[in-house]
C-alpha positions in Angstrom: 126.9 96.2 86.6 123.2 97.1 85.9 120.4 96.1 88.3 117.0 95.7 86.6 113.7 94.9 88.1 112.3 91.6 86.8 109.6 92.3 84.2 107.7 90.1 81.8 110.7 89.9 79.4 113.1 88.8 82.1 110.7 86.2 83.6 111.5 83.9 80.7 115.2 84.1 81.5 114.7 83.0 85.2 114.3 79.3 84.5 117.1 79.2 82.0 119.4 81.1 84.4 118.8 78.9 87.4 119.3 75.7 85.3 116.9 74.0 87.7 113.3 74.2 88.7 111.7 77.6 89.4 109.9 75.9 92.4 111.1 76.8 95.9 109.7 75.6 99.1 110.3 77.6 102.3 108.4 77.0 105.6 106.0 74.8 103.7 105.1 77.6 101.3 105.5 76.8 97.6 106.9 79.7 95.5 107.2 79.9 91.7 110.2 82.1 91.1 109.0 83.0 87.6 105.9 84.6 89.1 107.6 86.5 92.0 109.0 90.1 91.9 112.7 90.4 91.9 115.8 92.0 90.5 118.7 90.8 88.2 122.2 91.9 87.7 123.0 92.4 84.0 126.5 92.5 82.6 127.3 92.3 78.9 123.6 91.8 78.2 123.6 88.6 80.3 121.9 87.9 83.6 124.7 87.3 86.2 122.6 87.2 89.4 119.0 87.0 90.4 117.0 87.7 93.6 113.3 86.9 94.1 111.2 88.1 97.0 107.7 88.0 98.4 106.1 90.7 100.6 103.3 89.7 103.0 102.0 91.6 106.0 104.9 94.1 106.1 107.5 91.3 106.1 109.7 90.7 103.1 111.0 87.2 102.4 114.0 86.7 100.2 112.9 83.5 98.5 115.9 83.0 96.3 119.3 84.5 95.6 121.4 83.0 92.8 124.6 84.2 91.2 126.9 82.6 88.7 129.7 84.9 89.6 131.0 85.1 93.2 132.9 87.9 95.0 131.8 90.6 92.6 129.2 92.2 94.9 126.2 91.1 92.8 124.4 89.3 95.7 125.0 92.2 98.1 123.8 94.7 95.5 120.6 92.7 94.9 120.0 92.4 98.7 120.3 96.2 98.9 117.7 96.6 96.1 115.3 94.4 98.0 115.9 96.3 101.3 115.1 99.5 99.5 111.9 98.1 98.1 110.9 96.6 101.5 111.4 100.0 103.2 109.5 101.8 100.5 106.5 99.4 101.0 106.6 99.8 104.8 108.2 96.4 105.7 109.5 96.1 109.2 111.9 93.2 108.4 113.4 91.0 105.8 113.7 87.3 106.4 114.9 84.2 104.5 115.4 80.5 104.8 118.5 78.5 103.9 119.4 74.9 104.7 121.8 73.7 107.4 124.1 72.5 104.7 124.4 75.8 102.8 127.5 77.0 104.7 128.3 79.7 102.1 124.8 81.2 102.5 124.9 81.1 106.3 128.2 83.0 106.3 127.1 85.4 103.5 123.8 86.5 105.3 125.4 86.9 108.7 128.1 89.1 107.2 125.3 91.3 105.8 123.6 91.8 109.2 121.0 89.0 109.1 120.5 87.2 112.5 119.8 83.5 112.8 116.3 83.4 114.4 115.1 79.8 114.3 116.2 76.4 113.3 113.3 74.4 111.9 114.4 70.9 112.6 113.7 68.3 109.9 111.7 70.9 107.9 113.4 69.8 104.7 112.0 66.3 105.0 108.6 68.0 104.8 109.7 70.1 101.9 110.8 67.0 100.0 107.2 65.8 100.1 106.4 68.8 97.9 109.6 69.0 96.0 111.2 65.5 95.9 114.2 66.7 93.9 115.8 68.3 97.0 118.9 66.3 97.5 119.6 64.3 100.7 123.1 65.6 101.1 125.1 68.7 99.9 128.1 68.6 97.6 130.2 68.6 100.8 128.4 65.5 102.1 126.4 67.3 104.8 122.9 65.9 105.3 120.3 68.4 104.2 117.6 68.3 106.9 116.9 71.6 108.6 115.8 75.1 107.5 117.6 78.0 109.2 115.6 81.2 109.3 117.4 84.5 109.2 116.0 88.0 109.8 117.1 91.5 109.4 115.1 94.2 111.1 114.5 97.5 109.4 113.9 100.6 111.4 111.8 103.6 110.4 114.7 106.0 109.9 115.8 104.1 106.8 118.8 102.6 108.5 119.6 98.9 108.8 
């Protein structure tokens, strides 16, 4: 496993890797993943996982985490890379948004020390006004309606 910072060459791979739009909406903010900083996991000269982030006012948002291989530690390694970058730029916390229907993500982030901070009720209805392609239900049949905000505080000693 090789972790590489996203550069101009890798930006072209992002849309192909995701297989969907590079547009992400979180808390009403529109993000274009092909323009954000991030990291990828490379294996056998292929992108296996991708994380995109955005740093504003000493807070780092994980905008997107995608992996086409589960249970190999790719997502965890990418999160650690973002945590290191956030610390090096003086960030006090890392936060992210996922939907109420993304049960795997809810479990994944909590196991990695992220705390559920806020449930933004019906926020995805607002996000659909910007990105109408957001489905109404998950593959499991769960209505996709709410954004759940998670946060991980970083202390000044370099510890999580």
